[in-house]
C-alpha positions in Angstrom: 10.9 27.3 -33.0 12.1 29.2 -29.8 12.3 26.0 -28.1 13.7 23.8 -30.8 16.3 26.2 -31.3 17.5 25.8 -27.4 17.2 22.2 -27.6 19.8 21.7 -30.1 22.3 24.4 -28.6 22.2 22.4 -25.2 22.7 19.3 -26.9 25.9 20.9 -28.6 27.0 21.5 -25.5 26.1 18.2 -23.9 28.2 16.8 -25.9 31.3 19.3 -26.1 31.2 19.1 -22.1 31.2 14.4 -22.9 33.9 15.3 -25.1 36.1 16.9 -22.0 39.0 14.1 -20.2 37.6 14.4 -17.0 35.1 11.7 -17.8 38.0 9.6 -19.1 37.8 7.6 -15.8 35.1 5.4 -16.7 35.9 2.2 -18.3 33.5 2.7 -21.0 35.5 6.1 -21.9 38.2 4.2 -21.5 37.9 1.8 -24.3 36.1 3.8 -27.0 39.3 6.3 -26.4 41.9 3.2 -26.7 39.9 2.5 -30.1 40.1 5.8 -31.4 44.0 5.9 -31.0 44.6 2.3 -31.9 42.2 3.8 -35.8 44.4 7.2 -35.6 48.1 4.9 -35.0 46.7 2.2 -37.8 46.0 4.6 -40.6 49.2 6.0 -39.9 51.3 3.1 -40.4 49.2 1.5 -43.2 52.7 -1.3 -43.9 53.1 -1.6 -40.4 51.2 -5.3 -39.9 51.6 -5.4 -35.8 49.4 -2.0 -35.1 46.8 -3.3 -37.9 46.5 -6.6 -36.1 46.0 -4.9 -32.8 43.5 -2.7 -34.1 41.7 -5.4 -36.1 41.5 -8.0 -32.5 39.8 -4.6 -31.1 37.7 -3.7 -33.6 36.3 -7.2 -32.9 35.1 -6.7 -29.8 32.8 -4.0 -30.8 32.1 -3.9 -34.5 32.8 -7.6 -36.7 31.2 -5.4 -39.8 33.6 -2.6 -39.7 36.8 -5.8 -39.4 35.5 -7.3 -42.5 35.2 -3.8 -44.3 38.9 -2.1 -43.3 40.3 -6.0 -44.6 38.6 -6.2 -47.6 39.5 -2.3 -48.1 43.4 -3.9 -49.1 44.9 -1.0 -48.0 47.0 -2.3 -44.7 49.1 -5.2 -44.4 48.0 -8.2 -43.0 49.2 -11.3 -41.8 48.1 -14.7 -40.6 46.9 -13.4 -37.0 45.0 -10.8 -39.5 43.7 -13.3 -41.7 42.3 -14.8 -38.2 40.9 -11.9 -36.8 39.0 -11.2 -40.7 37.3 -15.3 -39.8 36.8 -14.7 -36.5 34.2 -12.0 -37.8 33.2 -13.7 -41.3 31.6 -16.5 -38.5 30.3 -14.0 -36.0 28.6 -12.3 -38.9 27.7 -14.8 -40.4 28.9 -13.9 -43.6 30.6 -17.0 -43.8 27.2 -18.6 -44.9 28.0 -16.8 -48.6 30.7 -19.2 -48.8 29.2 -23.0 -47.5 27.2 -24.8 -50.2 23.6 -24.9 -51.0 21.5 -28.0 -51.5 18.8 -25.9 -52.8 19.9 -24.0 -55.3 22.8 -26.4 -56.0 25.5 -24.7 -55.4 29.2 -25.6 -54.4 31.3 -24.3 -51.7 33.6 -21.5 -52.0 35.5 -22.2 -48.8 38.7 -23.3 -50.5 39.3 -20.7 -52.5 39.2 -18.2 -50.2 40.9 -19.8 -48.2 43.8 -20.5 -50.5 43.5 -16.7 -50.9 43.9 -15.7 -47.4 46.7 -17.8 -47.1 48.3 -15.8 -50.5 47.7 -13.0 -48.8 49.4 -13.7 -45.8 52.4 -14.3 -47.5 52.5 -11.3 -48.8 51.3 -13.4 -52.8 48.8 -10.0 -53.8 49.3 -10.9 -57.6 46.1 -9.1 -59.2 44.9 -11.7 -61.2 45.3 -14.1 -58.4 42.9 -11.3 -56.1 40.5 -10.4 -59.1 37.8 -12.2 -57.5 38.4 -10.1 -54.0 38.7 -6.7 -55.6 35.9 -6.0 -57.9 32.2 -5.1 -57.1 31.1 -7.6 -59.5 32.9 -10.3 -57.9 33.0 -9.5 -54.2 34.5 -12.3 -51.9 31.3 -11.9 -50.2 28.2 -9.6 -50.2 27.6 -7.2 -47.4 24.0 -4.7 -47.0 25.3 -1.4 -46.3 22.9 1.2 -44.5 22.4 4.1 -47.4 23.9 7.4 -46.0 21.3 9.9 -45.0 21.5 13.2 -45.9 22.3 16.7 -43.8 18.7 17.4 -44.2 16.9 14.2 -43.8 19.2 14.5 -40.3 18.0 17.2 -39.8 14.2 16.6 -40.3 14.7 13.4 -37.5 16.3 15.3 -35.1 13.7 18.1 -35.1 10.6 15.4 -35.1 12.5 13.8 -31.9 12.9 17.2 -30.7 9.3 17.9 -30.7 9.2 14.3 -29.4 10.9 14.7 -27.1 8.9 18.2 -25.8 5.7 16.6 -25.9 6.2 14.0 -23.7 8.5 15.8 -21.3 5.1 18.3 -21.1 3.0 15.3 -20.6 4.5 14.4 -18.0 4.5 17.7 -16.2 1.1 17.8 -16.7 0.2 14.6 -15.1 2.4 15.5 -12.1 0.9 18.5 -11.2 -2.7 16.8 -11.3 -1.6 14.3 -9.3 0.3 16.8 -6.7 -3.2 19.1 -7.0 -5.4 15.7 -6.2 -2.9 15.1 -3.2 -3.4 18.7 -2.0 -7.1 18.3 -1.9 -7.1 15.1 -0.1 -5.3 16.7 2.4 -7.7 19.2 2.8 -7.3 21.6 0.0 -4.4 23.1 2.2 -2.7 26.4 0.9 -7.0 27.6 0.4 -8.2 30.9 1.4 -9.9 29.9 4.9 -9.5 27.2 4.7 -7.6 24.8 7.2 -6.3 20.5 7.9 -9.9 18.9 8.2 -11.0 17.0 5.6 -14.6 18.9 6.0 -13.5 21.5 4.2 -12.3 19.8 0.7 -12.6 21.8 -2.1 -15.1 20.0 -3.7 -17.5 20.6 -0.4 -16.5 24.5 -1.1 -17.5 24.2 -4.1 -21.1 22.9 -3.9 -21.3 26.9 -2.1 -20.8 28.8 -4.9 -21.8 27.1 -7.8 -24.9 26.7 -8.5 -26.8 23.7 -9.3 -27.8 22.7 -13.6 -31.5 22.5 -13.3 -34.3 21.9 -16.6 -36.9 20.8 -14.2 -40.5 23.4 -14.9 -43.6 23.6 -14.1 -44.7 21.1 -16.3 -42.9 18.2 -14.9 -44.7 18.8 -11.7 -48.1 16.9 -11.3 -50.8 16.5 -8.9 -50.6 19.8 -6.3 -52.0 22.5 -8.7 -52.7 24.7 -6.1 -48.9 25.1 -4.9 -48.0 25.7 -8.0 -50.2 28.5 -8.7 -49.2 30.3 -5.5 -45.7 30.1 -6.3 -46.5 31.3 -10.0 -46.1 34.6 -8.1 -42.4 34.5 -7.4 -41.7 33.0 -10.7 -43.0 36.6 -12.2 -41.1 38.2 -10.0 -37.8 37.0 -11.1 -38.3 37.2 -14.5 -40.2 41.3 -14.0 -39.2 42.2 -10.6 -40.2 45.9 -11.5 -44.0 45.0 -11.6 -43.9 44.0 -7.6 -41.8 47.0 -6.8 -43.4 49.7 -8.5 -46.4 50.4 -6.0 -44.0 49.3 -3.2 -44.8 46.0 -2.3 -42.2 43.7 -1.7 -42.4 39.7 -2.2 -41.9 37.5 0.4 -38.2 36.8 1.5 -38.7 33.1 2.6 -41.3 30.1 1.3 -41.4 27.4 3.5 -42.6 24.1 1.8 -44.7 21.5 4.5 -46.6 18.4 3.8 -45.7 15.0 4.1 -42.7 13.0 2.6 -43.0 12.2 -0.8 -45.6 15.1 -2.4 -43.1 16.6 -4.3 -41.9 20.2 -2.2 -38.0 20.0 -4.0 -39.3 18.9 -7.3 -42.1 21.9 -7.2 -38.7 24.3 -5.9 -36.5 22.8 -9.1 -39.0 24.4 -11.3 -39.4 27.2 -10.0 -35.8 27.8 -11.0 -36.1 26.5 -14.0 -39.2 28.5 -15.0 -37.6 31.6 -13.9 -34.6 30.5 -15.5 -31.8 31.7 -12.8 -29.2 30.3 -10.9 -30.1 27.4 -8.3 -28.6 27.6 -4.9 -29.5 23.3 -3.0 -28.5 22.4 0.3 -30.0 19.9 2.4 -30.3 20.8 6.1 -27.9 18.1 7.7 -25.1 19.7 5.8 -25.0 22.3 7.8 -23.9 20.6 11.0 -20.6 19.6 11.8 -18.9 18.1 14.9 -16.6 21.5 15.2 -18.5 24.6 16.5 -18.7 27.6 13.9 -18.5 25.5 10.5 -21.8 25.5 9.7 -22.3 29.2 10.7 -19.5 29.6 8.2 -21.1 27.9 5.7 -24.2 29.9 5.7 -22.4 32.6 5.4 -20.4 31.6 2.2 -24.0 30.4 0.4 -25.3 33.6 1.0 -22.4 35.4 -0.3 -22.4 33.7 -3.7 -25.9 34.1 -3.6 -25.3 38.0 -3.7 -23.1 37.5 -6.9 -25.6 35.1 -9.0 -28.7 37.3 -8.1 -30.9 37.3 -7.9 -31.7 33.5 -7.5 -32.9 30.9 -5.9 -31.9 29.1 -2.4 -33.3 25.9 -1.1 -32.5 24.0 1.9 -33.9 20.9 2.3 -34.9 19.3 5.6 -34.6 22.7 7.6 -36.0 21.1 10.7 -32.2 19.5 10.8 -31.0 23.0 11.8 -34.0 25.5 12.6 -35.7 23.1 14.9 -36.9 25.4 18.6 -33.7 26.5 20.5 -32.9 26.0 24.5 -31.3 27.6 26.8 -29.1 24.7 27.0 -28.2 24.3 24.2 -27.9 27.9 22.4 -23.9 27.4 22.0 -25.0 24.6 19.7 -27.2 26.8 17.8 -24.9 28.8 15.9 -25.9 28.1 12.8 -29.6 28.7 13.3 -28.2 32.3 14.5 -26.2 32.8 11.6 -29.6 32.0 9.4 -31.2 34.4 11.1 -29.0 37.1 10.3 -28.5 36.2 6.8 -32.6 36.0 5.9 -33.3 39.1 7.8 -30.5 40.9 9.7 -28.9 44.4 9.4 -28.6 43.6 5.9 -30.4 43.0 3.1 -30.2 40.2 0.2 -32.2 41.9 -2.2 -33.1 39.4 -5.1 -32.5 36.1 -3.2 -35.6 34.0 -2.2 -35.0 31.6 0.0 -37.0 28.5 0.1 -37.3 25.7 2.2 -39.1 22.3 2.8 -39.8 20.1 5.9 -42.5 17.6 7.2 -42.4 18.7 10.4 -43.1 22.5 10.4 -44.6 22.2 14.2 -41.1 22.0 15.6 -39.0 24.8 13.6 -38.0 28.0 15.5 -40.5 30.6 16.1 -38.2 33.2 14.9 -37.5 31.5 12.2 -40.9 31.4 11.0 -42.2 34.8 11.4 -42.8 37.2 9.4 -40.2 39.0 7.5 -38.4 35.3 7.3 -40.2 32.3 6.1 -43.5 34.6 6.4 -45.1 32.1 3.3 -45.9 28.7 4.1 -47.9 26.7 1.3 -48.7 23.1 2.6 -48.3 21.0 0.0 -50.9 18.2 -0.1 -51.6 14.8 -1.1 -52.7 14.5 -4.5 -56.6 14.1 -5.0 -58.2 11.4 -7.9 -57.5 13.9 -10.4 -54.0 15.0 -9.7 -53.2 11.4 -9.2 -54.5 10.5 -12.8 -51.7 13.4 -14.0 -48.9 11.9 -11.9 -50.5 8.1 -13.1 -50.4 9.8 -16.9 -46.8 11.4 -16.2 -45.1 8.1 -15.6 -46.5 5.9 -18.0 -46.2 8.4 -20.9 -43.0 6.3 -22.3 -43.7 3.2 -21.8 -46.6 0.5 -24.0 -50.0 0.0 -22.2 -52.7 -2.4 -23.3 -55.8 -1.2 -24.4 -57.3 -2.5 -21.0 -55.8 -0.3 -18.5 -58.2 2.9 -17.8 -55.8 4.9 -15.6 -58.7 7.4 -14.3 -59.9 4.3 -12.7 -56.6 3.4 -10.9 -56.6 6.5 -10.0 -59.8 6.0 -8.3 -58.6 2.4 -6.7 -55.1 4.3 -5.3 -56.5 7.0 -2.7 -54.0 8.2 -0.1 -51.0 7.1 -2.4 -48.4 10.0 -2.7 -46.8 11.0 -6.1 -43.7 9.1 -4.7 -45.6 5.9 -3.9 -47.3 6.4 -7.4 -43.7 6.2 -8.7 -42.9 3.6 -7.1 -46.4 1.5 -8.3 -45.7 2.0 -12.1 -42.1 0.9 -11.6 -42.9 -2.3 -9.8 -45.5 -3.3 -12.7 -42.7 -2.1 -15.2 -40.6 -5.0 -12.8 -43.2 -7.6 -13.3 -44.0 -7.3 -16.5 -40.1 -7.4 -18.0 -40.1 -10.5 -15.2 -43.4 -12.1 -17.5 -41.1 -11.5 -20.4 -44.3 -9.3 -22.0 -44.3 -6.7 -24.5 -46.8 -4.0 -22.6 -48.3 -3.3 -19.4 -51.5 -4.9 -18.4 -54.1 -4.2 -15.7 -53.0 -7.2 -13.9 -49.6 -6.6 -13.7 -50.9 -2.6 -12.3 -53.3 -4.6 -9.7 -50.0 -7.0 -8.2 -48.5 -3.9 -8.0 -51.4 -2.2 -6.2 -51.8 -5.0 -3.9 -48.4 -5.7 -2.7 -47.4 -1.7 -1.7 -51.0 -1.9 0.4 -51.4 -5.5 1.6 -47.2 -6.4 1.4 -45.6 -9.3 -0.6 -47.6 -12.9 -1.0 -45.7 -15.8 1.5 -46.2 -18.4 -0.7 -43.9 -20.6 1.0 -44.9 -20.3 4.3 -46.1 -23.3 5.9 -50.2 -23.1 7.6 -51.8 -26.0 8.7 -55.4 -27.1 7.7 -56.5 -25.5 11.5 -54.6 -22.6 11.2 -56.0 -22.2 7.4 -59.8 -22.6 8.6 -59.9 -20.2 11.6 -57.8 -17.5 8.9 -60.9 -17.9 6.5 -63.2 -17.7 9.6 -61.4 -14.5 10.8 -61.5 -12.8 7.0 -65.2 -14.2 6.7 -65.9 -12.2 9.6 -64.4 -8.9 8.6 -66.0 -9.0 5.3 -69.8 -9.9 6.6 -69.7 -6.9 9.0 -68.2 -4.7 6.0 -70.9 -6.0 3.6 -74.0 -5.0 5.6 -72.9 -2.3 7.9 -73.7 1.7 7.1 -70.6 3.7 6.4 -68.4 1.2 6.3 -66.2 1.3 3.1 -66.9 -0.9 -0.1 -64.7 -4.2 0.1 -61.8 -3.6 -2.2 -60.3 -7.6 -1.8 -59.9 -10.2 1.0 -57.1 -13.0 1.0 -56.1 -16.1 3.0 -53.1 -15.5 1.8 -50.4 -14.5 4.0 -48.9 -11.3 3.0 -46.8 -9.1 5.5 -47.4 -10.0 9.0 -50.3 -11.0 8.5 -52.0 -14.6 7.9 -55.2 -13.0 5.8 -56.5 -9.5 5.0 -59.3 -7.2 3.9 -58.9 -4.2 2.3 -61.1 -1.5 2.1 -61.6 1.4 -0.4 -63.8 4.7 -0.8 -65.6 5.1 -3.5 -64.3 8.9 -3.5 -61.4 10.7 -2.3 -62.7 11.7 1.4 -61.8 15.4 3.5 -63.5 14.4 6.8 -65.5 11.3 8.4 -68.4 11.5 10.5 -68.9 9.4 13.6 -70.8 6.6 12.0 -68.7 6.4 9.6 -65.7 5.7 12.9 -68.3 3.4 14.3 -68.6 1.3 11.2 -64.9 0.8 11.1 -64.8 -0.5 14.5 -67.8 -2.9 14.1 -65.6 -4.5 11.0 -62.3 -4.6 13.2 -64.6 -6.4 15.8 -66.1 -8.9 13.1 -63.4 -11.2 12.4 -63.4 -12.2 16.2 -67.2 -12.5 16.7 -66.5 -15.0 13.7 -63.9 -17.0 15.6 -66.4 -16.9 18.8 -69.3 -18.1 17.3 -67.5 -21.1 15.2 -64.6 -21.5 17.7 -65.8 -21.1 20.8 -64.8 -17.7 23.1 -61.7 -20.2 24.1 -60.3 -20.1 20.6 -60.2 -16.7 20.0 -56.7 -15.4 18.8 -55.6 -12.5 18.3 -56.8 -9.5 15.6 -55.8 -9.7 12.0 -55.1 -6.2 9.9 -57.7 -4.7 8.2 -56.7 -1.9 5.8 -58.3 1.2 5.4 -58.4 4.2 3.7 -57.1 6.3 7.2 -54.4 3.7 7.1 -53.4 4.6 3.6 -53.5 8.1 3.9 -50.7 8.1 7.8 
């Protein structure tokens, strides 16, 4: 209400300012003043024909309806010039159509009587009996629709509504302008923020990554195939939930946990599951995000990350691919390792970081700096291996639980037939089979589609359109048969899974061998058998085509190659 009252006062003041003569030099202002003067003179001299004619001529330029109302009021003297202005107003407003004939209703033309009446009025004959059709509301000269008068209360409501709408519109424009300005400042690099320069690397979005923890809903139920690693990390969850259980005897939990293993084994998923299981904030950073072309930027980001984590303790900081910043230092590149130096100090320096657990993951633990992996920093190393047959079965069941399956599918048999597959491989395996089923228009996943996905991962995509001569096909068939015969008759060789002469990937043919169970070590007999199988194709070519026709060796996919 205060704003509305202020707006009304400003509006009245503005109207008073407009009423001053200092705007009289504007053309429209002079016309309006002239019209007001003519109206005042005509009202003051109702019998002066010249003044009435001058007013009617000026009114015809602005409001022809006013000419009709003033003329039909019969309160002012008129002559032939005034009658002409009246007829001009009738034509402009289309009121003359009332006097024209109407063929549909059969109405005759009343224009002659109008002209006769106007002639009498122009000559000064205003006999009441003769002019009766023009002085009665029941028998007017013509009908003019006039808008009803608005009461003061309705006018107040209208002004109130218009004022509210105007205030809302101004507010929206202001908010949009402020948002646009803020976005513009953000694009410039956060000018005005504390400790922020003009570089785009200091954008507010990047700073928020340091101070805002990630939202995480993963738990240990989502982690499959690495039960041993989960078991080692359960004490970390217990420490975050109940720290006094470990500190009452003077024990301390390791400050840093390093997860190592091949790509795709689930290291990042394990870190998220710990944070979700304990219900604590989870700060995530990739190792490459600390590095920048400007010296000191990485160290500043490390400080910001740990400062934000101290405010949210107990919490977890997870640095993925830490080898990007934690690789071994060399004497000649010490000036480029300020990020690593700052990380070492934050983990175990003069100030203690109580309640903060730093986790990191890497595929290359051998290249990490010894100062980073010593006790007191990353003093607990957990290896996340490829899943065994039971782990692969759990992972497959997890990925297949929300997909329609045919009754013929045996998840346990599929797990035995995918040795060396990690979690990422199995996820890709199920996804390829689902896409194949969708392309074929099937309603459920079948064993043939899963077999197609496995062959595509292990042997590559079929090259059905590749042209091969009959001689090349024959040579490839004998070559792959040699591999298969040697593998079938050699003790210590893996069982044959599939042999094909269909070109796949970069090979013209292929023999695939799978072990009957997971292998943890390889004996000398198995290594010699593998060599015999690899040479079986060459021997077959020598026996059939002669020594001069021997070609290059084709691929033999074995379990060890799958593991690598």
